[in-house]
C-alpha positions in Angstrom: 165.8 72.3 21.1 167.5 69.7 19.1 166.5 67.1 21.7 162.8 68.1 21.4 162.9 67.8 17.6 164.7 64.5 17.8 162.1 63.2 20.3 159.2 64.4 18.2 160.8 62.7 15.2 161.2 59.5 17.0 157.6 59.6 18.2 156.3 60.3 14.7 158.4 57.4 13.4 157.0 55.1 16.1 153.4 56.1 15.3 154.0 55.6 11.6 155.5 52.1 12.1 152.6 51.2 14.4 150.1 52.3 11.8 151.9 50.2 9.1 151.9 47.2 11.4 148.2 47.7 12.1 147.5 47.8 8.3 149.6 44.7 7.8 147.7 42.9 10.5 144.4 44.0 9.0 145.5 42.8 5.6 146.7 39.5 7.0 143.5 39.1 9.0 141.5 39.9 5.8 143.5 37.4 3.8 143.1 34.8 6.6 139.3 35.4 6.7 139.1 35.1 2.9 141.2 31.9 2.9 139.0 30.4 5.6 135.8 31.4 3.7 137.3 29.8 0.5 138.2 26.6 2.3 134.7 26.4 4.0 133.0 27.1 0.6 135.2 24.5 -1.0 134.3 21.9 1.7 130.6 22.8 1.4 130.7 22.3 -2.4 132.5 19.0 -1.9 129.8 17.8 0.5 127.0 18.9 -1.9 128.7 17.2 -4.8 129.0 14.0 -2.8 125.3 14.1 -1.8 124.3 14.8 -5.3 126.4 12.0 -6.6 124.9 9.6 -4.1 121.4 10.6 -5.0 122.2 10.3 -8.7 123.5 6.8 -8.2 120.4 5.8 -6.2 119.7 2.7 -4.2 118.2 -0.6 -5.4 114.5 -1.6 -4.8 115.2 -3.3 -1.5 117.3 -0.4 -0.1 114.8 2.1 -1.3 112.0 0.2 0.4 113.9 0.0 3.7 114.7 3.7 3.6 111.1 4.6 3.0 110.1 3.3 6.5 106.6 2.2 5.6 107.5 -1.3 4.2 109.0 -3.0 7.2 106.7 -6.0 6.9 107.4 -6.3 3.2 111.1 -6.2 3.6 110.9 -8.8 6.4 108.9 -11.0 4.2 111.4 -10.6 1.4 114.2 -11.7 3.7 112.2 -14.7 4.9 111.4 -15.7 1.4 115.1 -15.3 0.3 114.1 -12.7 -2.4 116.3 -9.9 -1.3 119.2 -10.7 -3.7 116.7 -11.2 -6.5 115.3 -7.6 -6.1 118.8 -6.3 -5.7 119.6 -7.7 -9.2 119.9 -5.7 -12.4 116.1 -5.7 -13.1 114.4 -3.6 -14.1 111.5 -4.3 -11.8 108.2 -2.7 -11.0 107.1 -3.5 -7.4 103.6 -2.9 -6.2 104.5 -2.5 -2.5 101.9 -3.1 0.2 102.4 -0.8 3.2 102.7 -2.1 6.8 99.0 -1.2 7.3 98.1 -3.3 4.3 99.7 -6.4 5.8 98.2 -5.6 9.2 94.7 -5.6 7.5 95.0 -9.3 6.5 92.8 -11.7 8.5 94.3 -12.5 11.9 97.0 -15.1 11.7 97.5 -14.9 7.9 100.8 -13.2 8.0 102.2 -15.6 10.7 101.1 -18.5 8.6 102.8 -17.1 5.5 106.1 -16.4 7.4 106.1 -19.9 8.8 106.3 -21.3 5.2 108.4 -18.7 3.4 109.2 -20.9 0.4 105.5 -21.7 -0.2 102.6 -19.2 -0.4 104.7 -16.3 0.8 107.0 -16.5 -2.2 104.0 -16.8 -4.5 102.4 -13.7 -3.1 105.5 -11.6 -3.0 106.5 -12.4 -6.6 102.9 -11.6 -7.6 103.6 -8.0 -6.6 106.5 -7.8 -9.1 106.4 -7.0 -12.8 109.6 -7.9 -14.7 109.9 -4.4 -16.4 109.9 -0.8 -15.5 106.4 0.7 -15.6 105.9 4.3 -14.4 102.6 5.9 -13.5 102.3 7.5 -16.9 102.6 4.0 -18.5 100.1 2.5 -16.0 97.4 5.1 -16.9 97.6 3.9 -20.5 96.8 0.3 -19.5 93.2 0.7 -18.3 91.4 -2.6 -18.6 94.5 -4.4 -19.6 96.4 -7.2 -17.8 100.1 -7.2 -16.8 102.0 -10.4 -16.2 103.9 -10.7 -12.9 107.0 -12.6 -12.0 104.8 -15.2 -10.3 103.1 -15.9 -13.6 99.6 -14.8 -12.9 98.3 -11.5 -14.2 96.9 -8.3 -12.7 94.2 -6.2 -14.2 94.8 -2.4 -14.3 91.8 -0.1 -13.6 92.0 3.6 -14.3 89.2 6.0 -13.2 90.4 9.6 -13.8 93.4 10.0 -11.6 92.7 6.9 -9.5 94.4 3.7 -10.4 93.7 0.3 -8.9 94.7 -3.3 -9.5 92.4 -6.3 -9.5 94.0 -9.6 -8.6 93.1 -13.2 -9.6 91.1 -13.5 -6.4 88.9 -10.6 -7.4 90.3 -8.1 -4.8 90.7 -4.5 -6.0 93.6 -2.8 -4.4 94.3 1.0 -4.7 97.6 2.5 -5.9 98.1 5.3 -3.3 101.6 6.6 -4.3 103.7 6.2 -7.5 107.1 6.5 -9.1 109.4 5.9 -6.1 112.5 5.4 -8.3 115.3 3.0 -7.5 118.5 2.2 -9.4 117.0 -1.0 -10.8 113.3 -0.2 -11.1 110.4 1.6 -9.6 108.0 1.2 -6.6 104.3 2.0 -6.6 102.6 1.9 -3.1 99.4 0.0 -2.7 96.9 -0.2 0.2 96.3 -4.0 0.2 98.0 -7.3 -0.5 97.4 -8.9 -3.9 96.5 -12.6 -4.0 97.6 -14.8 -6.9 95.0 -17.5 -6.4 91.2 -17.3 -6.0 
């Protein structure tokens, strides 16, 4: 009888210890899971902070134009004309940026001719698209009928018709502003659907 009681007691003790061990494992697993979750959350927060910081710092006009993907001809022209470092400067600048389609619409051979002489007409045309101050869309709307002086020296006339804004160049061409306020660290870009010409 004593042996049965002893065996029963030993079995009960084994079951009790097993249950305690199981609870300890569950607690440990829970702690491990919580720790892993905390680490993952911390890493995610760090990534978000890094992204936010990078976005807050911004990129300059040239980097912003390159990242946009619709100004490849413009950025190539800026490189050829040796104007990249200028537009990476402190600024602020406002750039009226022609899209790739705008350059493609020039008369056949015009772009090739311009790129062949980058320090001549190409530089004149490119600097004619830059205003040496930061002018946002809200400011442009207030300039209806007025002229703004460009880095090139010649002026552009601003036209406002309701929500539509266009620019008239010295040659008499009227070019539409199709997107606005693409912000960069040293200025702002407005997208236009044509190439402005600084001479008649």
